[in-house]
C-alpha positions as CSV (number, residue, x, y, z in Angstrom):
1,M,20.4,-7.2,-14.3
2,V,19.0,-7.0,-11.2
3,S,16.4,-9.6,-10.0
4,I,13.5,-8.5,-8.3
5,L,10.7,-10.5,-7.1
6,I,7.5,-8.4,-6.1
7,T,4.9,-10.5,-4.1
8,G,1.3,-9.0,-4.6
9,I,2.3,-8.2,-8.0
10,S,-1.2,-8.2,-8.9
11,G,-2.2,-5.8,-6.5
12,F,-2.6,-2.0,-6.4
13,V,0.8,-1.1,-5.5
14,G,2.5,-4.1,-7.3
15,G,0.8,-2.9,-10.5
16,H,2.3,0.7,-10.2
17,F,5.7,-0.4,-9.1
18,T,6.2,-2.9,-11.8
19,R,5.1,0.1,-14.5
20,Y,7.5,1.9,-12.8
21,L,10.3,-0.6,-13.7
22,L,9.4,-1.0,-17.1
23,S,9.5,2.7,-17.6
24,K,13.4,2.3,-17.1
25,K,13.5,0.1,-20.0
26,T,16.6,-1.7,-18.9
27,G,18.5,-3.2,-15.7
28,Y,15.8,-5.4,-14.1
29,D,14.5,-8.9,-14.2
30,I,11.2,-8.8,-12.6
31,H,9.5,-11.8,-11.3
32,G,6.0,-11.7,-9.8
33,V,4.3,-13.7,-7.3
34,S,0.5,-13.8,-6.4
35,R,-2.5,-16.3,-6.0
36,S,-4.0,-15.3,-9.6
37,K,-1.9,-13.8,-12.5
38,P,-2.1,-10.0,-13.3
39,A,-5.4,-9.0,-14.8
40,W,-3.7,-5.9,-16.2
41,D,-5.7,-2.5,-16.4
42,T,-6.6,-1.5,-19.8
43,V,-6.5,2.2,-18.9
44,L,-3.3,2.0,-17.3
45,D,-1.0,-0.4,-19.3
46,Q,-1.5,0.5,-22.5
47,A,1.8,2.0,-22.9
48,F,3.9,-0.9,-21.5
49,D,5.1,-4.4,-22.6
50,L,4.2,-6.8,-19.9
51,R,5.5,-9.9,-22.0
52,S,8.8,-9.7,-20.1
53,I,7.7,-10.3,-16.7
54,T,8.2,-13.8,-15.1
55,F,4.7,-14.5,-13.4
56,H,5.1,-17.2,-10.6
57,P,1.5,-18.3,-9.4
58,C,1.6,-19.1,-5.7
59,D,-0.1,-18.8,-2.4
60,L,2.3,-17.2,0.2
61,L,1.3,-19.4,2.7
62,D,2.4,-22.7,0.8
63,S,6.1,-22.4,2.3
64,A,7.6,-25.3,0.1
65,K,6.4,-23.3,-3.2
66,I,7.7,-20.2,-2.6
67,N,10.8,-21.8,-0.9
68,T,11.3,-23.5,-4.6
69,I,10.6,-20.0,-6.4
70,I,13.1,-17.7,-4.4
71,K,15.7,-20.7,-4.7
72,E,15.0,-20.7,-8.6
73,I,15.2,-16.9,-8.8
74,Q,17.9,-16.0,-6.1
75,P,16.5,-12.2,-6.2
76,D,18.6,-9.3,-5.3
77,L,15.4,-7.4,-4.0
78,I,12.2,-8.6,-2.5
79,L,9.6,-6.2,-2.5
80,H,6.9,-7.9,-0.5
81,L,3.4,-6.2,-1.2
82,A,1.4,-8.9,-0.7
83,S,-1.3,-8.4,2.0
84,F,-4.8,-8.7,3.2
85,S,-4.9,-4.6,3.2
86,S,-8.1,-4.0,4.0
87,V,-8.8,-2.8,7.7
88,A,-12.4,-3.5,7.5
89,Q,-11.9,-7.0,6.1
90,S,-9.5,-8.0,9.0
91,W,-12.7,-7.0,11.3
92,R,-14.6,-9.7,9.4
93,D,-12.3,-12.3,9.4
94,P,-9.4,-11.9,12.2
95,P,-7.7,-15.0,11.7
96,G,-7.6,-14.5,7.6
97,S,-6.3,-11.4,8.1
98,F,-3.1,-12.5,10.5
99,L,-2.3,-15.7,8.3
100,N,-2.4,-13.7,5.3
101,N,0.1,-11.0,6.4
102,T,2.1,-12.8,9.2
103,N,2.5,-16.2,8.2
104,A,3.0,-15.0,4.5
105,F,5.9,-13.0,5.1
106,L,7.5,-15.5,7.4
107,N,7.5,-18.0,4.9
108,I,9.3,-15.5,2.7
109,I,12.3,-14.5,5.3
110,E,12.8,-18.0,6.2
111,A,13.3,-19.3,2.8
112,V,16.2,-16.4,2.3
113,R,17.6,-17.5,5.6
114,T,18.0,-21.3,4.9
115,Q,19.2,-20.9,1.2
116,E,21.8,-18.0,3.0
117,L,21.2,-15.4,0.2
118,D,21.9,-12.0,0.3
119,S,18.4,-10.7,-0.9
120,K,17.2,-7.2,0.3
121,I,13.6,-7.2,1.4
122,L,11.3,-4.2,1.9
123,S,8.4,-5.5,4.2
124,I,5.4,-3.3,3.8
125,G,3.7,-2.0,7.1
126,S,1.1,0.6,8.0
127,S,0.0,3.5,9.6
128,E,-2.9,1.4,11.4
129,E,0.1,0.4,13.5
130,Y,0.4,3.2,15.7
131,G,-3.3,3.0,16.5
132,I,-5.6,5.7,18.5
133,V,-3.4,8.8,19.1
134,N,-3.9,12.2,20.3
135,M,-3.5,15.7,18.9
136,S,-0.4,16.3,20.7
137,D,1.7,13.0,19.1
138,L,1.4,14.4,15.8
139,P,3.1,14.3,13.4
140,L,4.0,10.6,14.0
141,T,7.4,9.8,13.8
142,E,8.8,6.0,13.8
143,E,10.1,6.6,17.7
144,R,6.2,6.6,18.8
145,Q,5.3,3.3,20.3
146,V,3.3,1.7,18.3
147,S,-0.7,0.5,19.8
148,P,-2.7,-1.6,17.5
149,A,-6.2,-1.5,17.6
150,N,-7.6,-3.7,14.7
151,P,-6.8,-6.8,13.5
152,Y,-4.9,-5.9,10.1
153,A,-2.3,-3.9,12.6
154,I,-1.9,-6.3,15.1
155,A,-0.7,-8.9,12.0
156,K,1.4,-5.8,10.7
157,V,2.9,-5.3,14.0
158,S,3.5,-8.9,14.0
159,E,5.2,-8.8,10.8
160,E,7.5,-6.0,11.7
161,Y,8.7,-7.5,15.1
162,L,9.8,-10.8,12.7
163,S,12.0,-8.4,10.8
164,R,13.7,-7.1,13.9
165,I,14.5,-11.0,14.7
166,Y,15.8,-11.8,11.6
167,V,17.9,-8.8,11.1
168,K,19.3,-9.1,14.4
169,G,19.3,-12.9,15.2
170,Y,20.1,-13.9,11.3
171,H,21.8,-10.7,9.6
172,L,19.2,-10.6,7.2
173,N,18.7,-7.4,5.1
174,I,14.8,-6.2,5.6
175,C,14.0,-2.7,6.2
176,C,10.1,-1.9,6.9
177,T,7.7,0.5,6.4
178,R,4.8,2.3,8.1
179,S,2.8,3.4,5.1
180,F,0.1,5.9,5.1
181,N,-3.1,5.8,3.0
182,H,-1.9,5.4,-0.2
183,I,-4.2,6.9,-3.1
184,G,-4.0,6.6,-7.2
185,P,-5.7,5.6,-10.3
186,G,-6.0,1.8,-10.0
187,Q,-7.3,1.3,-6.7
188,R,-10.2,-1.2,-5.8
189,D,-13.3,1.1,-4.9
190,Q,-13.5,-0.7,-1.3
191,F,-11.2,2.0,-0.3
192,V,-12.5,4.8,0.8
193,V,-10.9,8.0,-1.9
194,S,-11.3,5.5,-4.5
195,S,-15.1,4.7,-3.8
196,I,-16.0,8.3,-3.1
197,A,-14.1,9.1,-6.7
198,R,-15.9,6.2,-8.4
199,Q,-19.3,7.5,-7.1
200,F,-18.7,11.1,-8.6
201,A,-17.5,9.6,-11.8
202,D,-21.0,7.4,-11.8
203,I,-22.9,10.8,-11.2
204,A,-21.1,12.2,-14.2
205,V,-21.2,9.3,-16.8
206,N,-24.7,7.7,-15.6
207,H,-26.3,11.4,-14.2
208,K,-27.2,9.4,-11.3
209,K,-28.6,11.4,-8.2
210,P,-26.2,13.3,-6.6
211,I,-25.4,11.5,-3.6
212,I,-22.3,10.0,-1.9
213,K,-22.1,7.2,0.3
214,I,-19.5,6.8,2.8
215,G,-18.8,4.8,5.9
216,G,-17.8,6.3,9.3
217,A,-17.9,10.2,9.9
218,G,-16.5,12.8,7.4
219,S,-14.3,14.1,10.2
220,I,-12.0,11.5,9.8
221,I,-8.6,12.5,9.1
222,R,-6.0,10.5,7.0
223,D,-2.7,11.4,5.9
224,F,-3.0,10.5,1.7
225,V,0.2,9.9,-0.4
226,D,-0.3,9.4,-4.1
227,I,0.7,6.3,-5.4
228,D,3.6,7.5,-7.7
229,D,5.1,9.1,-4.8
230,V,4.7,5.7,-2.8
231,V,6.3,3.9,-5.7
232,L,9.6,6.4,-5.8
233,A,9.7,6.0,-2.1
234,Y,9.8,2.1,-1.8
235,N,12.3,2.4,-4.6
236,A,14.7,4.9,-2.4
237,I,14.4,2.4,0.8
238,L,15.5,-0.9,-1.6
239,E,18.4,1.6,-2.9
240,K,19.2,3.2,0.4
241,G,17.7,2.0,3.2
242,V,19.2,0.8,6.3
243,P,18.7,-2.8,7.5
244,G,16.5,-3.1,10.5
245,E,15.0,0.2,10.3
246,V,11.5,1.5,10.2
247,Y,10.3,4.3,7.6
248,N,7.1,6.2,7.5
249,V,5.7,6.8,4.1
250,C,3.7,9.7,4.2
251,S,2.9,13.1,2.7
252,G,3.3,15.1,6.3
253,R,-0.5,16.5,5.7
254,G,-4.1,15.7,7.0
255,H,-7.2,15.7,5.2
256,S,-10.6,14.7,6.2
257,I,-13.0,12.4,4.4
258,Q,-15.2,15.7,4.0
259,D,-12.5,17.6,2.6
260,I,-12.2,14.5,-0.1
261,V,-15.6,15.0,-1.1
262,D,-15.5,18.9,-1.3
263,C,-12.3,18.5,-3.3
264,L,-13.7,16.5,-5.5
265,S,-17.3,18.2,-5.8
266,K,-15.2,21.3,-6.6
267,L,-13.1,19.6,-9.4
268,T,-16.2,18.1,-10.9
269,Q,-18.8,20.9,-10.2
270,I,-21.1,18.6,-8.9
271,P,-22.7,19.8,-5.9
272,I,-23.9,16.5,-3.7
273,E,-25.7,15.3,-0.5
274,I,-23.6,12.8,1.7
275,E,-25.2,9.8,3.2
276,Q,-23.5,7.8,5.9
277,K,-24.3,3.8,5.5
278,T,-23.7,2.0,8.7
279,Y,-22.8,-1.1,7.2
280,L,-19.6,0.4,6.3
281,L,-18.7,1.6,9.9
282,R,-15.6,0.1,11.6
283,P,-15.9,-1.3,15.4
284,I,-13.0,1.0,15.9
285,D,-11.4,3.7,14.2
286,N,-8.6,6.3,14.5
287,P,-10.0,9.9,14.4
288,I,-6.6,11.2,13.0
289,L,-3.3,10.0,11.6
290,I,-1.0,12.2,9.8
291,G,2.9,11.4,9.9
292,S,6.3,12.5,9.4
293,Y,8.7,11.7,6.7
294,E,11.5,13.2,8.1
295,K,13.7,9.9,8.4
296,L,12.8,8.7,5.2
297,H,13.9,12.4,3.7
298,R,17.1,12.3,5.8
299,E,18.1,8.7,5.1
300,T,17.4,8.6,1.0
301,G,16.3,12.0,0.0
302,W,12.7,11.0,-0.8
303,E,9.9,13.4,-0.4
304,P,6.3,13.9,-2.0
305,T,5.6,15.8,-4.6
306,H,1.7,15.6,-5.4
307,S,-1.1,17.7,-3.7
308,I,-4.2,16.1,-2.7
309,E,-6.0,17.8,-5.5
310,Q,-3.3,16.3,-8.5
311,S,-4.1,13.0,-6.6
312,L,-7.9,13.3,-7.0
313,E,-8.1,14.4,-10.6
314,K,-5.9,11.3,-11.3
315,I,-8.2,9.1,-9.7
316,Y,-11.3,10.9,-11.0
317,T,-10.3,10.8,-14.3
318,Y,-9.3,7.1,-14.0
319,W,-12.6,6.2,-13.0
320,F,-14.6,8.3,-15.2
321,N,-12.8,6.9,-18.0
322,K,-13.2,3.5,-16.8
323,L,-17.1,4.2,-16.6
324,S,-17.7,6.0,-20.0
């Protein structure tokens, strides 16, 4: 049995990764950590027996408790997903964003170091680390210098630098990602694609006025990668990733917010109007982020398989069923 500790198991990616492991039926002793016990999604979890998962309630800022949990489990693998991952939230609470990202990660790797474990650790970072980029920089590769432009991105860069120090100085087995915008069913509607899909479903189910509210410019372009592809990428890095290396997890394709709205409008056959909400605007926003997954493909064989249309159909269907 391979023992795996998933931090942030209650979150969007944690739930999907856990479902992936459960779908493999055997071979994994799954342990999860988060502040609160997972409230499993009735729409997504009907096919899984969740009783085999061992849950450890813990605030990752409690270094003594996380040290005890890791000592008890002695995990072969650690997937560190726990994060204050909202850029908008990091603008509202910069200290909270930094503490709950950087310090939480430090407590985990320090526990592994002091206990002299051989755990392989995957630390999840963000494409936001690249900062404001030019068209000539695209697609972004891991060689491009990071230049964070918001509090969340600064915290994630710090996490990545800590990884480098612990790999070089203490010989820990840590890989990092710079993950681009992942999307899929079950994601909270504070994230843009889920928010738009939910609004379309709300219009369809409750016959509301066909108005979609967005924050920021519809011309902002992002590299959206399907959650099922993200899960397979993280699994590939845990299996084959090289210690100390950073990997982009992305689709290699860019889509504007307007593209997302247009695609959902075509999918649902609902003509809509767009209304921009100034309270959803960020102080600084990247106009465009598109990544290259060439390194990840070269070293692990991973590549994305879902189109944006397939992803949006899954997300819309999820919200439609949830709201019906």
